[in-house]
C-alpha positions in Angstrom: -159.4 129.6 49.0 -158.8 127.1 46.2 -159.2 123.4 46.6 -155.4 123.0 46.1 -154.7 125.5 48.9 -157.1 123.7 51.2 -155.4 120.3 50.5 -152.0 121.9 51.2 -153.3 123.5 54.4 -154.7 120.1 55.5 -151.4 118.4 54.9 -149.5 121.1 56.8 -151.9 120.8 59.7 -151.5 117.0 59.8 -147.7 117.2 59.8 -147.7 119.8 62.6 -150.1 117.6 64.6 -148.0 114.5 64.1 -144.8 116.4 64.9 -146.4 117.7 68.2 -147.6 114.2 69.1 -144.2 112.6 68.5 -142.5 115.3 70.5 -144.8 114.9 73.5 -144.5 111.1 73.3 -140.7 111.4 73.1 -140.7 113.5 76.3 -143.0 111.0 78.0 -140.7 108.2 77.0 -137.6 109.9 78.4 -139.6 110.7 81.6 -140.7 107.1 82.0 -137.1 105.9 81.4 -135.7 108.2 84.1 -138.5 107.4 86.5 -137.9 103.7 86.0 -134.3 104.2 87.1 -135.0 106.6 90.0 -138.1 105.1 91.5 -138.8 101.8 93.2 -138.5 100.2 96.6 -135.3 102.2 97.0 -135.5 105.8 95.7 -132.5 107.5 94.0 -132.1 111.1 92.9 -131.2 111.9 89.3 -127.7 112.8 90.3 -127.2 109.4 91.9 -128.5 107.8 88.8 -126.0 109.8 86.6 -123.2 108.9 89.0 -124.1 105.2 88.8 -124.3 105.3 85.0 -120.9 107.0 84.8 -119.4 104.0 86.7 -118.8 105.6 90.1 -119.0 103.0 92.8 -121.6 103.8 95.4 -124.7 102.4 97.1 -126.8 103.0 93.9 -124.3 101.5 91.4 -125.4 97.8 91.7 -129.2 98.4 91.9 -129.2 101.0 89.0 -126.4 99.7 86.8 -127.0 95.9 87.2 -130.7 95.6 88.0 -132.7 98.6 86.8 -130.8 99.7 83.7 -130.9 96.4 81.8 -134.6 96.0 82.6 -135.4 99.5 81.6 -133.5 99.3 78.3 -135.3 96.1 77.5 -138.7 97.6 78.3 -137.9 100.7 76.1 -136.8 98.5 73.2 -139.5 95.9 73.5 -142.3 98.4 73.8 -141.1 100.3 70.8 -140.9 97.1 68.7 -144.3 95.8 69.7 -146.0 99.2 69.2 -144.3 99.7 65.8 -145.2 96.2 64.5 -148.7 96.4 65.8 -149.5 99.6 64.0 -147.8 98.2 60.9 -149.9 95.1 60.7 -153.1 96.9 61.5 -152.4 99.3 58.6 -151.3 96.5 56.2 -154.4 94.4 56.9 -156.8 97.4 57.4 -158.2 96.1 60.6 -157.6 97.3 64.2 -157.7 93.7 65.5 -154.9 92.5 63.1 -152.1 92.7 65.6 -149.4 90.0 65.6 -150.6 88.5 68.8 -154.1 88.1 67.4 -153.1 86.7 64.0 -150.8 84.0 65.5 -147.4 85.3 64.6 -146.4 85.9 68.2 -147.7 82.4 69.1 -145.4 80.9 66.5 -142.4 82.8 67.9 -143.4 81.6 71.4 -143.5 77.9 70.3 -140.1 78.1 68.6 -138.5 79.9 71.6 -140.0 77.5 74.2 -138.7 74.6 72.1 -135.3 76.3 72.2 -135.4 76.8 76.0 -136.8 73.3 76.9 -135.5 71.0 74.2 -132.2 72.6 73.1 -131.3 74.6 76.2 -130.6 77.7 74.0 -130.5 81.3 75.2 -129.3 84.7 73.9 -128.7 85.1 70.2 -129.5 81.4 69.4 -133.0 81.9 71.0 -133.5 85.1 69.1 -132.7 83.4 65.8 -135.1 80.5 66.6 -137.9 82.9 67.5 -137.4 84.7 64.2 -137.6 81.5 62.3 -140.8 80.4 64.1 -142.4 83.8 63.5 -141.5 83.8 59.8 -142.8 80.2 59.3 -146.0 81.0 61.1 -146.5 84.2 59.1 -145.9 82.2 55.9 -148.5 79.7 56.9 -151.1 82.3 57.7 -150.5 84.3 54.5 -150.5 81.1 52.5 -153.8 79.9 53.9 -155.4 83.4 53.3 -153.8 84.2 50.0 -157.2 84.4 48.2 -158.7 86.6 50.9 -161.3 89.0 49.4 -162.9 89.9 52.7 -160.7 92.9 53.6 -158.4 90.9 55.9 -161.0 89.0 57.9 -160.1 85.6 56.4 -156.4 86.2 57.3 -157.3 87.2 60.8 -159.4 84.0 61.3 -156.6 81.9 59.8 -154.2 83.6 62.1 -156.3 82.9 65.1 -156.6 79.2 64.2 -152.8 78.9 63.5 -152.0 80.7 66.7 -154.3 78.3 68.7 -152.4 75.4 67.2 -149.0 77.0 68.0 -150.2 77.7 71.6 -151.2 74.0 71.9 -147.8 73.0 70.8 -146.3 75.3 73.4 -148.4 73.7 76.1 -147.4 70.2 75.0 -143.8 71.2 75.3 -144.4 72.6 78.8 -146.2 69.5 80.0 -143.5 67.2 78.9 -140.6 69.3 80.0 -138.4 68.9 83.1 -140.0 71.0 85.9 -137.0 73.3 86.1 -137.0 74.0 82.4 -140.8 74.4 82.4 -140.5 77.0 85.2 -137.9 79.0 83.2 -140.1 78.9 80.1 -143.2 79.9 82.2 -141.4 83.0 83.5 -140.5 83.9 79.9 -144.0 83.3 78.6 -145.5 85.6 81.2 -143.8 88.6 79.5 -141.1 89.3 81.9 -138.4 92.0 81.5 -136.4 90.4 84.4 -135.4 87.6 82.1 -133.9 89.9 79.4 -130.2 89.5 78.7 -127.9 92.2 77.5 -127.0 90.3 74.3 -130.7 90.0 73.3 -131.4 93.6 74.0 -128.3 94.6 71.9 -129.6 92.5 69.1 -133.0 94.0 69.2 -131.5 97.5 69.3 -129.5 96.7 66.1 -132.6 95.3 64.4 -134.6 98.4 65.3 -131.9 100.7 64.1 -132.0 98.9 60.7 -135.6 98.1 60.5 -137.2 101.3 61.7 -135.9 103.5 58.8 -137.0 100.9 56.3 -140.5 100.8 57.8 -140.8 104.6 58.1 -139.5 105.1 54.5 -142.3 102.8 53.2 -145.0 103.9 55.6 -146.2 106.5 53.1 -147.3 103.7 50.8 -149.6 102.3 53.5 -152.1 105.1 53.1 -152.1 104.6 49.3 -152.5 100.9 49.6 -155.4 101.4 52.0 -157.6 102.7 49.1 -157.2 99.4 47.3 -154.4 97.4 45.5 -155.5 98.3 42.0 -155.6 102.0 42.6 -152.3 101.9 44.5 -150.7 100.0 41.6 -152.0 102.7 39.2 -150.4 105.3 41.4 -147.0 103.6 41.1 -146.8 101.5 44.2 -145.4 98.0 43.8 -148.1 96.6 46.1 -146.9 93.0 46.5 -143.3 93.8 46.8 -144.0 96.6 49.4 -146.3 94.4 51.4 -143.8 91.5 51.5 -141.0 93.8 52.5 -143.0 95.4 55.3 -144.3 92.1 56.6 -140.8 90.4 56.6 -139.2 93.4 58.4 -142.1 93.6 60.8 -142.0 89.9 61.6 -138.2 90.0 62.3 -138.6 93.0 64.6 -141.5 91.3 66.5 -139.6 88.0 66.9 -136.5 89.7 68.2 -138.6 91.6 70.8 -140.4 88.5 71.8 -137.1 86.7 72.3 -135.9 89.4 74.7 -138.8 89.3 77.3 -141.4 87.0 76.0 -144.8 87.8 74.6 -145.8 91.0 76.4 -149.6 90.8 76.0 -151.7 93.2 74.0 -149.1 96.0 73.5 -149.2 95.5 69.7 -153.0 95.5 69.8 -153.4 98.7 71.8 -150.6 101.1 70.6 -151.7 101.4 67.0 -155.3 102.6 67.7 -154.0 105.0 70.4 -151.4 106.4 68.0 -154.0 106.7 65.2 -156.4 108.6 67.5 -153.6 111.0 68.7 -152.3 111.7 65.2 -155.5 111.8 63.2 -156.0 110.7 59.6 -153.2 110.1 57.2 -150.3 107.6 56.9 -149.8 105.0 59.5 -148.3 106.7 62.6 -145.5 104.1 63.1 -143.2 106.4 65.1 -146.0 107.5 67.4 -147.0 103.9 67.9 -143.5 102.9 68.8 -143.1 105.6 71.4 -146.5 104.8 72.8 -145.4 101.2 73.2 -142.2 102.2 75.1 -144.2 104.4 77.5 -146.8 101.7 78.0 -144.3 98.9 78.7 -142.2 101.1 81.0 -145.2 102.3 83.0 -146.8 98.9 83.3 -143.5 97.3 84.3 -143.2 99.9 87.1 -146.7 99.2 88.2 -146.2 95.5 88.3 -142.9 95.7 90.1 -143.7 98.4 92.7 -147.4 99.3 93.0 -149.0 95.9 93.5 -149.1 93.5 96.4 -146.5 91.3 94.9 -143.9 91.7 92.1 -145.7 90.8 88.9 -144.3 90.6 85.3 -145.2 93.4 82.9 -147.2 90.9 80.7 -149.7 90.5 83.5 -150.4 94.2 83.8 -150.6 94.7 80.0 -152.9 91.7 79.8 -155.3 93.3 82.3 -155.2 96.6 80.3 -155.7 94.7 77.0 -158.7 92.9 78.3 -160.3 96.1 79.4 -159.4 97.7 76.0 -161.1 94.8 74.2 -164.2 95.1 76.3 -164.4 98.8 75.5 -163.9 98.2 71.7 -166.6 95.5 71.7 -169.0 97.8 73.7 -168.5 100.6 71.2 -169.0 98.3 68.3 -172.2 97.0 69.8 -173.5 100.6 70.2 -172.7 101.4 66.6 -174.5 98.3 65.3 -177.6 99.0 67.5 -177.7 102.7 66.5 
């Protein structure tokens, strides 16, 4: 078999593998969505759920239509957004630790949103716009500080951690000086809580995903080319700076809109990218697989926090526990590699 035929066979195998992974994750997402509506302290059959969604008045209509459905939709959308943007930034910066919550962008959105909640009394679309502005400003600061980075993204990550720490300090300052009632509302939001999601914010996030996802997927093929180096990618016809700027701007907007909906759901962006990369194998960044992984992860963790623990806990607490375990595993593997 010729080398050209081997290359074609390898590409075909990767496409089939990715298609299978996306199909399985899509089924898992639908299953998690249905389970979130059916299961809980009060159990409902799928037929009761369908009747409630069709508007039929019954014992399940309030719990499913007014309580579970908005929360489940918010979890689906937020998980997809966090997973998508996490894989995007990890591919852009060529580092599995370069998720938005590590490099400070999420912290910037948090500070702006908390200022909106506490100082301005904003909510809904106004809060979303403020979170987007905070995330964009923070991303601009981080990129500006690391613009001469020649260390493969390590300088940018360190600058992001420092910027995120300062943004977090600003958030804490606002919380300490706030009225106790306002501070309590901001604290519920900061915990990563789907219960605080509003229909307007979820609708805004859905629109942003519908617009942003095709843009990111259409340009994802350039990520693999850029991974080999900017000079070679430019020689292959990729407008590196323009593509990187477009992907980062769209990614930051998607991230900020998701953060405004339910707060910073910890570590979802960090975990989903590596999981999707491992499932899909080598090749272009698996953005779609990472988005679906995020949806499944958030829906499952929200169900665990709401129904399987001693008290009702926000989804951010459960994902935070998983994220801590994940980081310990990553560090342990890295230590074994260095000692080998």
